N, CA and C atoms as an extended XYZ file, in Angstrom:
513
Properties=species:S:1:pos:R:3:atomname:S:1:resname:S:1:resid:I:1 pbc="F F F"
N        -9.634       20.901      -16.621 N   SER     1
C        -8.782       19.515      -16.419 CA  SER     1
C        -8.343       18.943      -18.133 C   SER     1
N        -7.427       18.331      -18.030 N   ASP     2
C        -7.012       17.832      -19.446 CA  ASP     2
C        -6.809       16.550      -19.531 C   ASP     2
N        -7.053       15.580      -18.596 N   VAL     3
C        -7.231       14.301      -18.663 CA  VAL     3
C        -8.144       13.531      -17.598 C   VAL     3
N        -9.085       12.605      -18.079 N   ILE     4
C        -9.811       11.912      -17.144 CA  ILE     4
C        -9.186       10.491      -16.735 C   ILE     4
N        -9.232       10.325      -15.560 N   ILE     5
C        -8.741        8.914      -14.812 CA  ILE     5
C       -10.179        8.130      -14.586 C   ILE     5
N       -10.287        7.134      -15.179 N   ASN     6
C       -11.391        6.213      -15.089 CA  ASN     6
C       -10.967        5.026      -14.211 C   ASN     6
N       -11.862        4.722      -13.263 N   CYS     7
C       -11.302        3.714      -12.082 CA  CYS     7
C       -12.654        2.832      -11.958 C   CYS     7
N       -12.859        1.595      -12.268 N   GLY     8
C       -14.322        1.166      -11.852 CA  GLY     8
C       -15.169        2.230      -12.494 C   GLY     8
N       -16.259        2.313      -11.721 N   GLU     9
C       -17.491        3.059      -12.013 CA  GLU     9
C       -17.090        4.621      -11.808 C   GLU     9
N       -15.987        5.052      -11.340 N   LYS    10
C       -15.720        6.368      -10.933 CA  LYS    10
C       -14.938        7.032      -12.409 C   LYS    10
N       -14.971        8.286      -12.490 N   SER    11
C       -14.383        9.152      -13.260 CA  SER    11
C       -13.574       10.535      -12.517 C   SER    11
N       -12.337       10.653      -12.736 N   PHE    12
C       -11.855       11.702      -12.154 CA  PHE    12
C       -11.117       12.713      -13.177 C   PHE    12
N       -11.750       14.028      -13.088 N   PRO    13
C       -11.118       14.823      -13.991 CA  PRO    13
C        -9.831       15.541      -13.618 C   PRO    13
N        -8.828       15.504      -14.067 N   CYS    14
C        -7.468       15.836      -13.544 CA  CYS    14
C        -6.558       16.609      -14.450 C   CYS    14
N        -5.410       16.986      -14.017 N   HIS    15
C        -4.539       17.855      -14.792 CA  HIS    15
C        -3.298       17.060      -15.041 C   HIS    15
N        -2.835       16.979      -16.370 N   LYS    16
C        -1.572       16.158      -16.396 CA  LYS    16
C        -0.545       16.870      -15.616 C   LYS    16
N        -0.244       17.970      -15.741 N   VAL    17
C         0.994       18.837      -14.963 CA  VAL    17
C         0.908       18.575      -13.477 C   VAL    17
N        -0.293       18.512      -12.879 N   ILE    18
C        -0.129       18.542      -11.460 CA  ILE    18
C        -0.037       16.470      -11.000 C   ILE    18
N        -0.568       15.892      -11.810 N   LEU    19
C        -0.216       14.487      -11.840 CA  LEU    19
C         1.477       14.199      -11.839 C   LEU    19
N         1.796       14.842      -13.039 N   ALA    20
C         3.231       14.519      -13.337 CA  ALA    20
C         4.223       15.215      -12.484 C   ALA    20
N         3.797       16.278      -11.858 N   ALA    21
C         4.786       16.915      -10.853 CA  ALA    21
C         4.843       16.154       -9.619 C   ALA    21
N         3.975       15.129       -8.970 N   ARG    22
C         3.611       14.786       -7.988 CA  ARG    22
C         4.012       13.138       -8.190 C   ARG    22
N         3.956       12.685       -9.302 N   SER    23
C         4.569       11.173       -9.374 CA  SER    23
C         5.306       10.992      -10.840 C   SER    23
N         6.372       10.517      -10.566 N   ASP    24
C         7.105       10.063      -11.798 CA  ASP    24
C         6.616        9.000      -12.882 C   ASP    24
N         5.638        8.120      -12.265 N   VAL    25
C         5.088        7.212      -13.074 CA  VAL    25
C         3.979        8.235      -14.060 C   VAL    25
N         3.056        9.122      -13.353 N   PHE    26
C         2.393        9.676      -14.373 CA  PHE    26
C         3.174       10.633      -15.329 C   PHE    26
N         4.415       11.166      -14.698 N   ALA    27
C         4.922       11.915      -15.566 CA  ALA    27
C         5.632       11.083      -17.021 C   ALA    27
N         5.963       10.058      -16.642 N   ALA    28
C         6.297        8.958      -17.667 CA  ALA    28
C         5.261        8.640      -18.723 C   ALA    28
N         4.017        8.739      -18.207 N   MET    29
C         2.868        8.436      -19.130 CA  MET    29
C         2.625        9.546      -19.924 C   MET    29
N         2.611       10.706      -19.294 N   PHE    30
C         2.162       11.851      -20.205 CA  PHE    30
C         3.583       12.559      -20.957 C   PHE    30
N         4.691       11.997      -20.684 N   LYS    31
C         5.810       12.527      -21.341 CA  LYS    31
C         5.943       12.292      -23.110 C   LYS    31
N         5.419       11.113      -23.388 N   HIS    32
C         5.685       10.322      -24.506 CA  HIS    32
C         4.475       10.863      -25.418 C   HIS    32
N         4.618       11.655      -26.584 N   LYS    33
C         3.239       11.926      -27.220 CA  LYS    33
C         2.391       10.779      -27.875 C   LYS    33
N         2.997        9.789      -28.012 N   ASN    34
C         2.549        8.412      -28.674 CA  ASN    34
C         1.920        7.428      -27.635 C   ASN    34
N         2.015        7.824      -26.497 N   MET    35
C         1.528        6.903      -25.297 CA  MET    35
C        -0.060        7.258      -25.464 C   MET    35
N        -0.797        6.045      -25.455 N   ALA    36
C        -2.296        6.028      -25.313 CA  ALA    36
C        -2.797        6.987      -24.349 C   ALA    36
N        -2.426        7.309      -23.221 N   GLU    37
C        -2.979        7.828      -22.179 CA  GLU    37
C        -2.750        9.517      -22.414 C   GLU    37
N        -1.788        9.703      -23.208 N   ASN    38
C        -1.526       11.170      -23.687 CA  ASN    38
C        -2.345       11.664      -25.169 C   ASN    38
N        -2.344       10.256      -25.867 N   MET    39
C        -3.110       10.740      -27.001 CA  MET    39
C        -4.549       10.755      -26.688 C   MET    39
N        -4.993       10.119      -25.970 N   GLY    40
C        -6.658       10.046      -25.815 CA  GLY    40
C        -6.839       10.925      -24.543 C   GLY    40
N        -6.084       11.438      -23.664 N   ASN    41
C        -6.241       12.191      -22.446 CA  ASN    41
C        -7.133       11.211      -21.468 C   ASN    41
N        -6.984       10.133      -21.726 N   LYS    42
C        -7.813        9.283      -20.888 CA  LYS    42
C        -6.797        8.223      -20.202 C   LYS    42
N        -6.885        8.016      -18.863 N   VAL    43
C        -6.201        6.916      -18.263 CA  VAL    43
C        -7.299        5.985      -17.562 C   VAL    43
N        -7.019        4.713      -17.952 N   GLU    44
C        -7.677        3.316      -17.392 CA  GLU    44
C        -6.948        2.876      -16.061 C   GLU    44
N        -7.307        2.975      -14.958 N   ILE    45
C        -6.826        2.339      -14.207 CA  ILE    45
C        -7.745        0.921      -13.293 C   ILE    45
N        -7.104       -0.274      -13.526 N   THR    46
C        -7.934       -1.320      -13.129 CA  THR    46
C        -7.487       -1.936      -11.929 C   THR    46
N        -6.215       -1.684      -11.498 N   ASP    47
C        -5.699       -2.584      -10.576 CA  ASP    47
C        -5.806       -1.789       -9.272 C   ASP    47
N        -6.504       -0.589       -8.911 N   VAL    48
C        -6.522        0.007       -8.130 CA  VAL    48
C        -7.942        0.271       -7.500 C   VAL    48
N        -8.453        0.152       -6.094 N   ASP    49
C        -9.850        0.140       -5.943 CA  ASP    49
C       -10.233        1.917       -5.934 C   ASP    49
N       -11.249        2.246       -6.315 N   PRO    50
C       -11.420        3.456       -6.984 CA  PRO    50
C       -11.638        4.297       -5.634 C   PRO    50
N       -11.968        3.813       -4.414 N   GLU    51
C       -11.858        4.577       -2.888 CA  GLU    51
C       -10.369        5.068       -2.899 C   GLU    51
N        -9.550        4.084       -3.136 N   ALA    52
C        -8.085        4.220       -2.919 CA  ALA    52
C        -7.658        5.378       -4.022 C   ALA    52
N        -7.952        5.152       -5.118 N   LEU    53
C        -7.572        6.186       -6.003 CA  LEU    53
C        -8.055        7.692       -5.532 C   LEU    53
N        -9.087        7.630       -5.108 N   GLU    54
C        -9.754        8.821       -4.729 CA  GLU    54
C        -8.593        9.427       -3.694 C   GLU    54
N        -8.259        8.775       -2.672 N   GLN    55
C        -7.371        9.271       -1.689 CA  GLN    55
C        -6.135        9.645       -2.309 C   GLN    55
N        -5.654        8.929       -2.959 N   LEU    56
C        -4.356        9.157       -3.861 CA  LEU    56
C        -4.463       10.446       -4.596 C   LEU    56
N        -5.398       10.622       -5.209 N   LEU    57
C        -5.610       11.728       -6.135 CA  LEU    57
C        -5.642       13.122       -5.172 C   LEU    57
N        -6.668       13.114       -3.895 N   LEU    58
C        -6.581       14.015       -2.828 CA  LEU    58
C        -5.270       14.248       -2.461 C   LEU    58
N        -4.474       13.167       -2.162 N   PHE    59
C        -2.985       13.524       -1.623 CA  PHE    59
C        -2.082       14.144       -2.815 C   PHE    59
N        -2.374       13.870       -4.114 N   ILE    60
C        -1.545       14.531       -5.083 CA  ILE    60
C        -2.052       15.998       -5.170 C   ILE    60
N        -3.395       15.944       -5.157 N   TYR    61
C        -3.579       17.476       -5.267 CA  TYR    61
C        -3.792       18.509       -4.144 C   TYR    61
N        -3.928       18.030       -2.947 N   ALA    62
C        -4.012       18.730       -1.516 CA  ALA    62
C        -2.838       18.490       -0.424 C   ALA    62
N        -2.134       17.170       -0.688 N   ASP    63
C        -0.822       16.669       -0.001 CA  ASP    63
C        -1.678       16.431        1.619 C   ASP    63
N        -2.819       15.888        1.280 N   LYS    64
C        -3.439       15.249        2.494 CA  LYS    64
C        -4.323       14.278        2.314 C   LYS    64
N        -4.500       13.503        3.437 N   THR    65
C        -5.469       12.523        3.121 CA  THR    65
C        -6.412       12.043        4.300 C   THR    65
N        -7.487       11.294        4.132 N   SER    66
C        -8.545       11.151        5.314 CA  SER    66
C        -8.013        9.971        6.221 C   SER    66
N        -6.965        9.680        5.956 N   LEU    67
C        -6.468        8.074        6.552 CA  LEU    67
C        -6.924        7.864        7.813 C   LEU    67
N        -7.144        9.023        8.818 N   GLY    68
C        -7.607        8.919       10.159 CA  GLY    68
C        -9.179        8.295       10.155 C   GLY    68
N        -9.758        8.341        9.010 N   ASP    69
C       -11.210        8.175        9.018 CA  ASP    69
C       -11.354        6.748        8.262 C   ASP    69
N       -10.525        6.310        7.665 N   ILE    70
C       -10.580        4.851        6.662 CA  ILE    70
C       -10.180        3.713        7.517 C   ILE    70
N       -10.673        2.443        7.272 N   ASP    71
C       -10.128        1.288        7.672 CA  ASP    71
C        -8.885        0.819        7.033 C   ASP    71
N        -8.491       -0.189        7.847 N   VAL    72
C        -6.860       -0.704        7.436 CA  VAL    72
C        -6.820       -1.347        6.071 C   VAL    72
N        -7.956       -1.810        5.561 N   ASN    73
C        -8.105       -2.386        4.016 CA  ASN    73
C        -7.914       -0.944        3.261 C   ASN    73
N        -8.588        0.033        3.469 N   LEU    74
C        -8.331        0.968        2.578 CA  LEU    74
C        -6.970        1.582        2.615 C   LEU    74
N        -6.347        1.538        3.849 N   ALA    75
C        -4.715        2.153        3.995 CA  ALA    75
C        -4.000        0.845        3.219 C   ALA    75
N        -4.348       -0.261        3.147 N   SER    76
C        -3.518       -1.197        2.475 CA  SER    76
C        -3.631       -1.147        0.992 C   SER    76
N        -5.023       -0.603        0.535 N   SER    77
C        -5.017       -0.606       -0.779 CA  SER    77
C        -4.448        0.814       -1.263 C   SER    77
N        -4.444        1.798       -0.413 N   LEU    78
C        -3.604        3.045       -0.544 CA  LEU    78
C        -2.176        2.956       -0.533 C   LEU    78
N        -1.880        2.322        0.154 N   LEU    79
C        -0.057        1.837        0.276 CA  LEU    79
C         0.204        1.212       -1.240 C   LEU    79
N        -0.714        0.302       -1.500 N   THR    80
C        -0.279       -0.250       -2.755 CA  THR    80
C        -0.335        0.871       -4.019 C   THR    80
N        -1.309        1.548       -3.938 N   ALA    81
C        -1.279        2.471       -4.960 CA  ALA    81
C        -0.267        3.427       -5.095 C   ALA    81
N         0.125        3.932       -3.804 N   ALA    82
C         1.169        5.026       -3.568 CA  ALA    82
C         2.558        4.222       -3.929 C   ALA    82
N         2.597        3.194       -3.693 N   ASP    83
C         3.877        2.370       -4.320 CA  ASP    83
C         4.037        2.421       -5.772 C   ASP    83
N         3.010        1.884       -6.432 N   LYS    84
C         2.640        1.940       -7.722 CA  LYS    84
C         2.971        3.181       -8.555 C   LYS    84
N         2.563        4.308       -7.839 N   TYR    85
C         2.603        5.572       -8.580 CA  TYR    85
C         3.707        6.154       -7.920 C   TYR    85
N         4.582        5.844       -7.151 N   ASN    86
C         5.914        6.010       -6.577 CA  ASN    86
C         5.457        7.694       -5.830 C   ASN    86
N         4.658        7.576       -4.716 N   ILE    87
C         4.312        8.715       -4.064 CA  ILE    87
C         4.689        8.466       -2.602 C   ILE    87
N         6.050        8.287       -2.338 N   GLN    88
C         6.594        8.230       -1.111 CA  GLN    88
C         6.046        8.646       -0.018 C   GLN    88
N         5.680        9.984        0.142 N   PRO    89
C         5.243       10.615        1.491 CA  PRO    89
C         3.834       10.015        1.668 C   PRO    89
N         2.940        9.557        0.851 N   LEU    90
C         1.740        8.933        0.962 CA  LEU    90
C         2.133        7.350        1.365 C   LEU    90
N         2.914        6.858        0.597 N   LYS    91
C         3.330        5.558        1.558 CA  LYS    91
C         3.796        5.373        2.834 C   LYS    91
N         4.536        6.306        3.286 N   LYS    92
C         4.817        6.515        4.535 CA  LYS    92
C         3.854        6.723        5.445 C   LYS    92
N         2.774        7.444        5.213 N   ILE    93
C         1.440        7.771        5.972 CA  ILE    93
C         0.821        6.515        6.026 C   ILE    93
N         0.718        5.640        4.765 N   CYS    94
C        -0.057        4.194        4.814 CA  CYS    94
C         0.710        3.359        5.636 C   CYS    94
N         1.750        3.365        5.905 N   GLU    95
C         2.537        2.363        6.704 CA  GLU    95
C         2.427        2.737        8.124 C   GLU    95
N         2.365        3.780        8.402 N   GLN    96
C         2.274        4.361        9.752 CA  GLN    96
C         0.653        3.831       10.207 C   GLN    96
N        -0.370        4.330        9.308 N   ALA    97
C        -1.651        3.774        9.529 CA  ALA    97
C        -1.917        2.283        9.660 C   ALA    97
N        -1.143        1.515        8.968 N   ILE    98
C        -1.355        0.035        9.050 CA  ILE    98
C        -0.526       -0.287       10.320 C   ILE    98
N         0.514        0.216       10.587 N   SER    99
C         1.278       -0.376       11.791 CA  SER    99
C         0.597       -0.008       13.096 C   SER    99
N        -0.199        1.140       12.988 N   GLU   100
C        -0.787        1.365       14.340 CA  GLU   100
C        -2.188        0.584       14.148 C   GLU   100
N        -2.448       -0.103       13.547 N   ASN   101
C        -3.648       -1.127       13.466 CA  ASN   101
C        -3.555       -2.471       13.358 C   ASN   101
N        -1.917       -2.828       13.481 N   ILE   102
C        -2.119       -4.435       13.560 CA  ILE   102
C        -2.875       -4.899       14.633 C   ILE   102
N        -3.344       -6.179       14.111 N   GLN   103
C        -3.932       -7.226       14.988 CA  GLN   103
C        -3.500       -8.552       14.687 C   GLN   103
N        -3.917       -9.601       15.488 N   VAL   104
C        -3.812      -10.850       15.044 CA  VAL   104
C        -4.398      -11.283       13.759 C   VAL   104
N        -5.603      -10.611       13.541 N   ALA   105
C        -6.474      -10.908       12.309 CA  ALA   105
C        -5.901      -10.432       11.239 C   ALA   105
N        -4.822       -9.252       11.185 N   ASN   106
C        -4.475       -9.015        9.809 CA  ASN   106
C        -2.759       -8.775        9.723 C   ASN   106
N        -2.096       -9.423       10.791 N   ALA   107
C        -0.949       -9.201       10.921 CA  ALA   107
C        -0.101       -9.966        9.554 C   ALA   107
N        -0.678      -11.072        9.414 N   ALA   108
C         0.106      -11.836        7.983 CA  ALA   108
C        -0.183      -10.976        6.951 C   ALA   108
N        -1.163      -10.382        6.599 N   GLU   109
C        -1.459       -9.588        5.708 CA  GLU   109
C        -0.526       -8.227        5.592 C   GLU   109
N        -0.541       -7.660        6.789 N   ALA   110
C         0.259       -6.361        6.937 CA  ALA   110
C         1.881       -6.956        6.358 C   ALA   110
N         2.370       -8.110        6.993 N   LEU   111
C         3.691       -8.363        6.742 CA  LEU   111
C         3.905       -8.533        5.159 C   LEU   111
N         2.621       -9.330        4.574 N   MET   112
C         3.040       -9.551        3.012 CA  MET   112
C         2.838       -8.400        2.231 C   MET   112
N         2.325       -7.472        2.877 N   LEU   113
C         2.122       -6.103        2.234 CA  LEU   113
C         3.465       -5.275        2.094 C   LEU   113
N         4.137       -5.327        3.222 N   ALA   114
C         5.193       -4.748        3.760 CA  ALA   114
C         6.281       -5.317        2.768 C   ALA   114
N         6.421       -6.601        2.653 N   TYR   115
C         7.350       -7.106        1.859 CA  TYR   115
C         7.277       -6.974        0.440 C   TYR   115
N         5.970       -7.160       -0.150 N   LEU   116
C         5.607       -6.839       -1.562 CA  LEU   116
C         5.850       -5.386       -2.158 C   LEU   116
N         5.874       -4.529       -1.082 N   HIS   117
C         5.797       -2.845       -1.412 CA  HIS   117
C         7.163       -2.114       -0.904 C   HIS   117
N         8.015       -3.210       -0.332 N   GLY   118
C         9.333       -2.439        0.298 CA  GLY   118
C         8.934       -1.441        1.439 C   GLY   118
N         7.988       -1.655        2.066 N   ALA   119
C         7.561       -0.854        3.383 CA  ALA   119
C         8.559       -1.323        4.516 C   ALA   119
N         9.561       -0.773        4.683 N   LYS   120
C        10.537       -1.135        5.667 CA  LYS   120
C         9.997       -0.900        7.119 C   LYS   120
N         9.238        0.170        7.317 N   ASN   121
C         9.103        0.582        8.854 CA  ASN   121
C         7.734       -0.301        9.265 C   ASN   121
N         6.927       -0.802        8.281 N   LEU   122
C         5.816       -1.627        8.432 CA  LEU   122
C         6.414       -3.310        8.392 C   LEU   122
N         7.329       -3.320        7.817 N   LYS   123
C         7.940       -4.788        7.907 CA  LYS   123
C         8.394       -4.962        9.092 C   LYS   123
N         9.126       -3.951        9.750 N   THR   124
C         9.577       -3.949       11.345 CA  THR   124
C         8.621       -4.346       12.365 C   THR   124
N         7.374       -3.282       12.170 N   VAL   125
C         6.540       -3.453       13.070 CA  VAL   125
C         5.686       -4.941       13.009 C   VAL   125
N         5.454       -5.135       11.933 N   ALA   126
C         4.849       -6.532       11.723 CA  ALA   126
C         5.520       -7.879       12.004 C   ALA   126
N         6.784       -7.869       11.666 N   VAL   127
C         7.756       -8.903       12.310 CA  VAL   127
C         7.882       -8.940       13.549 C   VAL   127
N         7.746       -7.938       14.261 N   ASP   128
C         7.850       -7.836       15.847 CA  ASP   128
C         6.642       -8.321       16.354 C   ASP   128
N         5.614       -7.894       15.581 N   PHE   129
C         3.902       -8.272       16.338 CA  PHE   129
C         4.045       -9.684       16.054 C   PHE   129
N         4.400      -10.192       14.844 N   VAL   130
C         3.946      -11.486       14.432 CA  VAL   130
C         4.696      -12.526       15.475 C   VAL   130
N         6.305      -12.112       15.456 N   THR   131
C         7.102      -13.288       16.575 CA  THR   131
C         6.447      -13.173       17.995 C   THR   131
N         5.983      -12.003       18.071 N   SER   132
C         5.439      -11.811       19.539 CA  SER   132
C         4.083      -12.644       19.743 C   SER   132
N         3.620      -12.737       18.904 N   ASN   133
C         2.037      -13.567       18.812 CA  ASN   133
C         1.941      -14.605       17.966 C   ASN   133
N         3.035      -15.203       17.817 N   MET   134
C         3.205      -16.210       16.875 CA  MET   134
C         2.316      -17.428       17.130 C   MET   134
N         1.806      -18.058       18.213 N   ALA   135
C         0.970      -19.011       18.375 CA  ALA   135
C        -0.437      -18.511       17.738 C   ALA   135
N        -0.893      -17.332       17.816 N   VAL   136
C        -2.186      -16.931       17.714 CA  VAL   136
C        -2.113      -16.606       16.117 C   VAL   136
N        -1.164      -15.927       15.601 N   VAL   137
C        -0.967      -15.530       14.369 CA  VAL   137
C        -1.330      -16.615       13.151 C   VAL   137
N        -0.336      -17.831       13.794 N   MET   138
C        -0.291      -19.264       13.035 CA  MET   138
C        -1.641      -19.754       12.735 C   MET   138
N        -2.799      -19.270       13.297 N   GLU   139
C        -4.100      -19.830       13.323 CA  GLU   139
C        -4.956      -18.977       12.206 C   GLU   139
N        -4.359      -17.851       11.620 N   THR   140
C        -4.888      -16.951       10.625 CA  THR   140
C        -4.778      -17.520        9.261 C   THR   140
N        -5.849      -17.301        8.521 N   PRO   141
C        -5.705      -17.391        6.999 CA  PRO   141
C        -4.588      -16.880        6.305 C   PRO   141
N        -4.299      -15.700        6.537 N   GLY   142
C        -3.245      -15.042        6.136 CA  GLY   142
C        -1.763      -15.717        6.066 C   GLY   142
N        -1.841      -16.423        7.640 N   TRP   143
C        -0.376      -17.001        7.797 CA  TRP   143
C        -0.209      -18.164        6.954 C   TRP   143
N        -1.679      -18.886        6.630 N   LYS   144
C        -1.360      -20.211        5.547 CA  LYS   144
C        -0.985      -19.775        4.354 C   LYS   144
N        -1.364      -18.403        3.932 N   VAL   145
C        -0.867      -17.963        2.599 CA  VAL   145
C         0.635      -17.604        2.699 C   VAL   145
N         0.976      -17.300        3.852 N   ILE   146
C         2.593      -16.936        4.134 CA  ILE   146
C         3.396      -18.309        3.876 C   ILE   146
N         2.808      -19.397        4.474 N   THR   147
C         3.455      -20.680        4.606 CA  THR   147
C         3.361      -21.410        3.328 C   THR   147
N         2.409      -21.068        2.400 N   GLU   148
C         2.507      -21.797        1.228 CA  GLU   148
C         3.066      -21.265        0.296 C   GLU   148
N         3.089      -19.803        0.091 N   SER   149
C         3.453      -18.784       -1.024 CA  SER   149
C         4.752      -18.096       -0.992 C   SER   149
N         5.068      -17.780        0.211 N   HIS   150
C         5.957      -16.837        0.712 CA  HIS   150
C         7.429      -17.451        1.632 C   HIS   150
N         8.103      -18.185        0.909 N   PRO   151
C         9.031      -18.967        1.794 CA  PRO   151
C        10.079      -17.823        2.412 C   PRO   151
N        10.077      -16.739        1.788 N   LYS   152
C        11.160      -15.758        2.011 CA  LYS   152
C        10.652      -15.056        3.197 C   LYS   152
N         9.458      -14.721        3.425 N   ILE   153
C         8.900      -13.893        4.695 CA  ILE   153
C         8.892      -15.066        5.575 C   ILE   153
N         8.407      -16.175        5.374 N   MET   154
C         8.477      -17.494        6.530 CA  MET   154
C        10.098      -17.375        7.252 C   MET   154
N        10.908      -17.358        6.176 N   ASN   155
C        12.264      -17.468        6.936 CA  ASN   155
C        12.605      -16.327        7.682 C   ASN   155
N        12.294      -15.490        7.333 N   GLU   156
C        12.743      -13.920        8.074 CA  GLU   156
C        12.028      -14.054        9.461 C   GLU   156
N        11.050      -14.631        9.543 N   VAL   157
C        10.006      -14.647       10.832 CA  VAL   157
C        10.859      -15.465       11.673 C   VAL   157
N        11.226      -16.763       11.220 N   LEU   158
C        11.642      -17.654       11.957 CA  LEU   158
C        13.101      -17.286       12.380 C   LEU   158
N        13.951      -16.530       11.687 N   VAL   159
C        15.064      -15.918       12.045 CA  VAL   159
C        14.860      -15.073       13.164 C   VAL   159
N        13.892      -14.328       13.130 N   ALA   160
C        13.404      -13.170       14.133 CA  ALA   160
C        13.236      -13.847       15.345 C   ALA   160
N        12.760      -14.992       15.227 N   ILE   161
C        11.989      -15.680       16.636 CA  ILE   161
C        13.363      -16.266       17.037 C   ILE   161
N        14.267      -17.050       16.277 N   VAL   162
C        15.420      -17.541       16.902 CA  VAL   162
C        16.171      -16.415       17.591 C   VAL   162
N        16.426      -15.351       17.092 N   HIS   163
C        17.218      -14.359       17.644 CA  HIS   163
C        16.381      -13.427       18.525 C   HIS   163
N        15.437      -13.967       18.945 N   GLY   164
C        14.634      -13.293       20.189 CA  GLY   164
C        14.079      -11.754       19.537 C   GLY   164
N        13.470      -11.856       18.625 N   GLY   165
C        12.736      -10.431       18.138 CA  GLY   165
C        12.108       -9.596       19.164 C   GLY   165
N        12.171       -8.442       19.058 N   LYS   166
C        11.797       -7.615       19.951 CA  LYS   166
C        10.128       -7.796       20.280 C   LYS   166
N        10.102       -7.510       21.527 N   LYS   167
C         8.633       -8.050       22.159 CA  LYS   167
C         7.509       -6.848       21.898 C   LYS   167
N         6.440       -7.191       21.519 N   MET   168
C         5.411       -5.804       21.516 CA  MET   168
C         4.115       -6.527       22.004 C   MET   168
N         3.421       -5.705       22.735 N   LYS   169
C         2.270       -6.130       23.275 CA  LYS   169
C         1.076       -6.635       22.266 C   LYS   169
N         0.465       -7.374       22.687 N   LYS   170
C        -0.724       -7.910       21.696 CA  LYS   170
C        -1.809       -6.557       21.722 C   LYS   170
N        -2.235       -6.496       20.402 N   LYS   171
C        -3.392       -5.436       20.416 CA  LYS   171
C        -4.755       -5.951       19.934 C   LYS   171
């Protein structure tokens, strides 16, 4: 390895060439000789969960992930990391995993995640689920966050309701 990625209490020995080949964000980090990450051969990542970073690195190196074995919260963190490091195939896998696990308790969070990270497929599924289960989703803490902080999301849900969005069975 020629670079160490530190995240929380975990350190991951990695190879710049592999990271750069799979992520244009890593490529930009290592391209310029005067960047701190390139000069010190260390990358400090503070805004990604260590378990999500481990899954991201597994995908970068092996083109696979163990998403089938993880919970929706980890899939959400991994989607955020995949978006941050512009690893689109992993982002699509995460969208699918979250879409398949939408429930009343996490529907609002899935909807916000989709909007924040431009996850179009997840957004479609989440809007359909929310509009089909509006009465119960409105009772969740996540919906309160949407009503207080995300008027664009609220507007899109209301438009979908008015236009009779697709009906989806409650999970």
